[in-house]
C-alpha positions as CSV (number, residue, x, y, z in Angstrom):
1,I,-34.9,-0.4,-31.0
2,G,-35.7,3.2,-32.0
3,E,-33.3,6.1,-31.7
4,E,-35.4,7.7,-29.0
5,I,-35.1,4.7,-26.7
6,R,-31.3,4.5,-27.4
7,L,-31.0,8.1,-26.3
8,Q,-33.0,7.4,-23.1
9,V,-30.7,4.5,-22.3
10,A,-27.6,6.6,-22.8
11,A,-29.1,9.3,-20.5
12,M,-29.7,6.7,-17.8
13,L,-25.9,6.1,-17.6
14,A,-25.9,9.3,-15.6
15,D,-29.0,8.6,-13.5
16,V,-28.9,9.5,-9.8
17,D,-29.7,5.9,-8.8
18,P,-26.7,3.6,-9.0
19,R,-29.0,0.6,-9.8
20,V,-30.4,2.4,-12.9
21,R,-26.8,3.3,-14.0
22,Q,-25.8,-0.4,-13.5
23,A,-28.7,-1.7,-15.6
24,A,-28.1,1.0,-18.2
25,A,-24.5,0.0,-18.6
26,L,-25.4,-3.6,-19.2
27,L,-28.2,-2.6,-21.6
28,T,-25.8,-0.3,-23.5
29,A,-23.4,-3.2,-24.0
30,N,-26.3,-5.4,-25.2
31,L,-27.4,-2.8,-27.7
32,A,-23.8,-2.8,-29.0
33,D,-24.4,0.1,-31.4
34,A,-21.6,2.4,-32.7
35,A,-21.8,4.7,-29.7
36,A,-21.8,2.0,-27.0
37,L,-18.0,1.7,-26.5
38,E,-17.5,5.5,-26.1
39,A,-20.5,5.8,-23.8
40,L,-19.3,3.1,-21.5
41,L,-15.7,4.4,-21.4
42,K,-16.9,8.0,-20.8
43,R,-19.0,6.9,-17.9
44,L,-16.2,4.7,-16.4
45,E,-14.0,7.8,-16.2
46,V,-16.4,9.5,-13.7
47,E,-18.2,6.6,-12.0
48,D,-17.5,6.2,-8.3
49,T,-19.9,3.4,-7.3
50,A,-18.2,0.0,-7.4
51,S,-21.2,-2.0,-8.5
52,V,-21.7,0.4,-11.5
53,R,-18.0,0.2,-12.3
54,Q,-18.3,-3.6,-12.4
55,A,-21.3,-3.3,-14.8
56,L,-19.4,-0.9,-17.0
57,L,-16.4,-3.3,-17.2
58,T,-18.7,-6.3,-17.8
59,G,-20.2,-4.3,-20.7
60,L,-16.8,-3.4,-22.1
61,G,-15.8,-7.1,-22.0
62,Q,-19.0,-8.0,-23.8
63,L,-18.1,-5.6,-26.6
64,R,-14.7,-7.2,-26.9
65,D,-13.2,-4.1,-28.4
66,P,-9.4,-3.7,-28.0
67,K,-9.9,0.1,-27.8
68,A,-11.1,-0.5,-24.2
69,L,-7.9,-2.1,-23.1
70,P,-6.2,1.0,-21.5
71,A,-9.2,1.6,-19.3
72,I,-9.6,-2.1,-18.5
73,L,-5.9,-2.5,-17.6
74,K,-6.2,0.5,-15.2
75,E,-9.1,-1.2,-13.5
76,V,-7.3,-4.5,-13.1
77,R,-5.1,-2.7,-10.6
78,S,-8.2,-1.5,-8.6
79,A,-8.0,-2.0,-4.9
80,D,-11.7,-3.1,-5.0
81,P,-11.6,-6.9,-5.5
82,D,-14.9,-7.0,-7.3
83,V,-14.0,-4.2,-9.7
84,S,-10.6,-5.8,-10.3
85,A,-12.2,-9.2,-11.0
86,A,-14.7,-7.6,-13.5
87,A,-11.7,-5.9,-15.3
88,A,-9.8,-9.2,-15.4
89,A,-12.9,-10.9,-16.9
90,A,-13.2,-8.1,-19.5
91,L,-9.5,-8.5,-20.4
92,A,-9.9,-12.2,-20.8
93,R,-12.9,-11.7,-23.2
94,I,-11.0,-9.3,-25.3
95,A,-7.8,-11.4,-25.4
96,T,-9.9,-14.5,-26.4
97,R,-11.2,-12.7,-29.4
98,R,-7.9,-11.2,-30.6
99,P,-4.4,-11.7,-29.2
100,I,-3.0,-8.7,-27.3
101,E,0.4,-7.7,-28.7
102,G,3.1,-5.1,-28.2
103,P,3.2,-2.6,-25.3
104,Q,-0.4,-3.5,-24.3
105,R,0.6,-7.1,-23.8
106,A,3.5,-6.1,-21.6
107,E,1.2,-3.8,-19.6
108,A,-1.4,-6.6,-19.3
109,V,1.3,-9.0,-18.0
110,E,2.5,-6.5,-15.5
111,A,-1.0,-5.5,-14.3
112,L,-2.2,-9.1,-13.9
113,V,1.0,-10.4,-12.1
114,A,1.1,-7.3,-9.8
115,R,-2.6,-7.7,-8.8
116,Y,-2.3,-11.5,-8.3
117,E,0.7,-11.0,-6.0
118,A,-1.3,-8.4,-4.1
119,T,-4.1,-10.9,-3.6
120,Q,-1.6,-13.3,-2.2
121,A,-0.5,-10.7,0.4
122,T,-4.0,-9.5,1.3
123,G,-5.9,-12.8,0.9
124,N,-8.4,-11.2,-1.4
125,G,-11.3,-13.3,-2.5
126,V,-11.5,-16.5,-4.6
127,A,-13.4,-14.8,-7.4
128,L,-10.7,-12.3,-7.9
129,R,-7.9,-14.9,-8.0
130,E,-9.9,-17.0,-10.4
131,A,-10.6,-14.1,-12.7
132,L,-6.9,-13.0,-12.7
133,L,-5.8,-16.5,-13.6
134,T,-8.4,-16.9,-16.3
135,A,-7.2,-13.6,-17.8
136,M,-3.6,-14.9,-17.6
137,G,-4.6,-17.9,-19.6
138,A,-6.3,-15.8,-22.2
139,V,-3.4,-13.4,-22.6
140,G,-1.0,-16.5,-22.7
141,D,2.4,-15.1,-21.8
142,K,5.2,-17.3,-20.4
143,A,5.8,-14.6,-17.7
144,F,2.7,-15.9,-15.9
145,Q,4.2,-19.3,-15.2
146,P,5.4,-18.5,-11.6
147,A,2.0,-17.1,-10.6
148,L,0.2,-20.0,-12.3
149,R,2.3,-22.6,-10.5
150,T,1.7,-20.9,-7.2
151,A,-2.1,-21.1,-7.9
152,L,-1.9,-24.8,-8.2
153,G,-1.5,-25.0,-4.4
154,D,-4.4,-22.6,-3.6
155,P,-6.8,-23.9,-1.0
156,A,-9.8,-23.1,-3.3
157,A,-10.5,-25.7,-6.0
158,V,-11.8,-23.2,-8.5
159,V,-8.5,-21.3,-8.3
160,R,-6.5,-24.4,-8.8
161,L,-8.7,-25.3,-11.8
162,A,-8.2,-21.8,-13.3
163,G,-4.4,-22.3,-12.8
164,V,-4.5,-25.7,-14.5
165,N,-6.5,-24.3,-17.4
166,A,-4.2,-21.3,-17.8
167,L,-1.0,-23.4,-17.8
168,A,-2.6,-25.7,-20.4
169,A,-3.3,-22.7,-22.5
170,L,0.4,-21.7,-22.4
171,G,1.2,-25.1,-24.0
172,D,4.6,-25.3,-22.2
173,A,5.6,-29.0,-21.8
174,S,7.8,-28.1,-18.8
175,A,4.6,-27.7,-16.7
176,G,3.9,-31.4,-17.2
177,P,5.4,-32.7,-13.9
178,V,3.7,-30.0,-11.9
179,L,0.3,-30.8,-13.5
180,A,0.9,-34.5,-13.0
181,R,0.8,-34.0,-9.3
182,L,-2.7,-32.6,-9.6
183,T,-4.1,-35.8,-11.1
184,E,-4.5,-36.8,-7.4
185,D,-6.1,-33.6,-6.4
186,P,-9.1,-34.0,-4.0
187,D,-11.3,-32.1,-6.4
188,R,-12.6,-34.1,-9.4
189,G,-12.8,-31.1,-11.7
190,V,-9.1,-30.3,-11.0
191,R,-8.1,-33.9,-11.6
192,Q,-9.9,-34.0,-14.9
193,A,-8.4,-30.7,-16.0
194,A,-4.9,-31.8,-15.0
195,L,-5.3,-35.1,-17.0
196,S,-6.6,-33.2,-20.0
197,A,-3.8,-30.7,-19.8
């Protein structure tokens, strides 16, 4: 699209209507031009509407640029479950494209484990638990094993499924006996994933 329209989309990131800002965030990510990452990160710093923050994080995940990791990791810790879930999903997309190493990996492990433990204490939603577990599988650190094994007993089948898939991604044979018990899970998808793992 033309430069004039790109500038209009960028301006809409600061619109007074949150719905316009939300749509502009997703469109900015879809355009994926050289300025998209900076524009989304800049808006995330000042945005206070949760639905727009979610859209900004979704856009950052879509760009899959590791430069966004510091901002995303900060949002994984968000008290808002929807924002935290969007940040975890963005983290998973980036980690799927390129392994996270060094201090950022340690920070990702700490953020994901701490937020997952907080969900256990507060009973935050299924979507958040599933997103956190999926991100753990994408990051692929052995430190996630206790949380992943806990997830296998979750009442929600999608959470158990995310736990199975994340454990399988770790490739640790010691998880075999734990996964074997899930071959009799009441949910067919969980049973299939356990057998495959």
